[in-house]
N, C-alpha and C positions, 0 to 999 in steps of 0.2 A: 454453837454457831456464833460467829463474830457479831458483836453489838457495838455500834458507834458510841462514843462517849457523849452523853447528854443528860440533862435533868429536866423533868417536866414539872413546872412550877404549879402552885395552886391557881395562879392567874390563868395559865394555859389550860388547865382542866376546866375552869369556869368558862373560858372562851370556847372550848370544844363543845360544852353542853349548850351554850347559847347559840353557836353556829348550827348545831344539829337541830335545835328547836326551830330556828328560822328556816332551815332547809325544808323541814317538815311543813311549815306554813307555805313556802313557795310551791311545794308539790301539791298542796291542796288546791291551789289556783289552777293547776294544769288539768285537773280532772282525772288524768292517768299518768303514770310515770313513763317518761320517754325512754326509748331504747338507748343503749350506749352509743354515742356518736361514732361513726366510722372514720377514724383518724388514719392518717398515712403512716403513723408510727405507733408501735406497741410500747407503752411506757415501762414495761417490765423487761424489755430486751435491750441489752447493751449495744448490739449491732445497730439497732434503730437509733439510739442516741448518737452514735458516730455519724450515721447518715443525716440525721436532723441538724447536725452542726452547720451544714452548708447553708441553712436558712439564715444564719446569724453572722456569717463572715463573707468577705469578698470571694466570689466564686473562683477567682484566680489565685487565691491563697494556696500555698503548698501544703498547709496543714489541714485542708478540708478532708474529713472522713478518717482522720487518724489522730492519735494522741500526740501531744507536743514532744518532739524529739524521739518519739517511739520508745519512751522511757519504760523499762521493765517494772520499775516500782509503781509508776502510775497505772499500768495495766493491772497489776496485782491489786492495788487499792480499789480500782473501779470494779473489778470482778467481785471482790469481797463486798463492796457496797451494793451491787445489784443482787448478790445472793441474799444479803440481809433484807433488801427491799422486798424481794419475792417471798421470803419465808417468815418475816417478822409478824408477830401478832399485835403490834402496836396499832393504835387507832390511825386510820389513814390520814386524818387531819394532821396528826403529829408526824407520822411517817413521811408524808410528802414534804413537810417543812424541813425535816432532818436531811432527807435526800437533797433537797434544794441547797441547804447550807453546806453539806459535805462535798457536793459537786464544786461549789465555789472554793472550798478549802483545799481540795485536792488539785484544783486548777489543771484539769487534764489537757485542755486545748490552749493554744497560744492566743486565741481570740474567742469572744462570744460566750464565756463561761456563765456570767451573771444572767444574761438574757435566756440562755439555754436552760439554766437551772429553774428560772421562773416559768418558762414555757413547759418544762417537763413536769413541774408541780401541777400546772393546770391540767395536763393530760391525765395525771394520776387521780386528781380530784374528779374529773369528768368520768373516768372509768369507775370510780367508787359510787358517785351519785350523778347520773347523766344530766340532771337538771342544772348542774354547775357549768356545763359546757358553754362557752361563749361569754361568761361573765368577765368584765374588764378588770381583772385583778392586776394585770401588768400596768394599766393606766394609773391605778391608785398608788402602786409602789413607786412608779416613776414620779408622781406628784410629791411623794415623800422621800425623794432620793437622798436628801440631807440626813434624815434619820436612819435610812437604810445604810448609808456609809458609816454613820456613827456607831451603829450596832455592830457592824463588821470590824470595827476598830478595837473592840475589847481585846485585851491581851490574854486574859484567862480563858482557856478553851471552853470549859464547862459553862462559865457565865455567858460567854459569847453565844453559844448554842441556845441556851435558855432564853436569852433576850431576843435572839433571832426568831425562835419559835413564836414568842409572844407578839413580836412585831408583825410577822406575816399573818398570824391568826387575827390580829386586830384589823389589818387591811382587808382580809377576807370577810370578816364580820361586817365591816362598813359597806363593802360591795353588796353583800346579801341583803343588809338592812335597806339599802337604797332600792334594790330590786323589789323587795317586799313592799316598800312604800309606793313604788310605781304601780305594782299590781293592785294594791289597795285603792289608790286614787282612780285607777281605771275602772275598778269594780264599782266604786261609789258613783263615778260619772255615768257609767252605763245604767246603774240602778236609778239614779235621779233623772236621767234622760227619759226613761220610760214613764216616770211620774210627772215630771214638770219639764217639758221640752225646752222652755225658754230660760231655765235657770241653770247655773253651773252646779256641779256636785256639792261644792262648799255651801252655796246659798240654799240648796234644797235641804241639806242636812240641818243647817241652822234654822231655817223656817219651820222645819218639821218639829222642832222642840219649842213648845210654847213658853216654857219657863225660861227667863233670861239666865244664861250661864256664863261663868267666868271663862277666861281663855283656857285655864288648866282643865276645867270641867269639859269644855268643848273638845279639847284634844283627847281626853280620856274616852269620851263618848264615841268619838270617831274610831279610836283603836278598838274599843269593845265591839262596835258594830262590825268591824272588819275581821276581828279575831276573837270570837266569843270565849275561847278557852285560854286566852292570854293570862299569864301569871302576874302576881303583884310584883315579883322581882323584875320581870321583863318590862312592865309598865314603868317601874322606877328607873331602869336603865335607859329606856327610850326617851323619857321625859326629863332625865337628869334631876329627879326628885328622890327624897328618901322614901322608904317603904311606909313609914309612919305618915308622911305627907300624902302618899297615894291612898292609904286607907281612910284618911280624913276626907279627901275629895269623894271617894266612893260612897262613904257614909252620907255625905251631903246629897249626892245624886240619888241614892236610894230613898232618902227622906222626901225628895221632890217627886219621886215616882218616875224619874227618867230612866232608871235601870233597875233590874232585879236579878237576884241570883237564882239560877235554876239548878236543882240538885245539890249534892254535898259540896262543902267548901273545897275539898281536895280534888274531886273528879267532876265537879259540876261546870257550868258555863254561865256567861252573862247574857242577859236579854235586854236589848235597848228598846224602850217603848216609844217608838216614833209614830 
């Protein structure tokens, strides 16, 4: 089977692991996994891609619904790309990035290739994990348009694909982290509203802790309260601290009796004593 030229870097692998973990956290907030959204297009069908192009170009354009110049080479490359998309065993996070990039590289349409590539990636991700439907990935990419263009300007094809995968995965991680943050804040607010109607979630949590805490300690306590099984590595990434620094703060919190570890270090969880 044809396989596009690309390399998956160590950073990309780490991003896939982090994104997968955060998706799991998002899913815990829903109570049950939503069904796959009913989209107008099937992301694994080439004919649907051609139909979808109309969303991104002037409806009066002569190129709507067909490849630019009806080029036989383009048709062959796109057929091969879709065959790889449907049959590859690559992780969907990586696969969707590669499809996005290759669509831009092949440039099958005279207009709308970049937006269509990003839109198609969101369809693939939503088909893989329905909870990702509706996340504003396009908004984040547009905000980072300068970096997006810079990545696409790499001359070496392999390096270009590698950097593109990393860039899109970083954008996706930031979108999901923001969504998790929103869910956590809503959960804390709802919980605090039941305990103290007149206080905000932040104040309720702060007042519940009798021992004065530093800002780092407060931030860690709030994350542990929202995600009891969060890892040291994830805490370090979220708070932009070293793992040694995180361990030092956790030790101080345990000494104060604010938190305790339940179960084994590997499979246990954190308990916040509020």
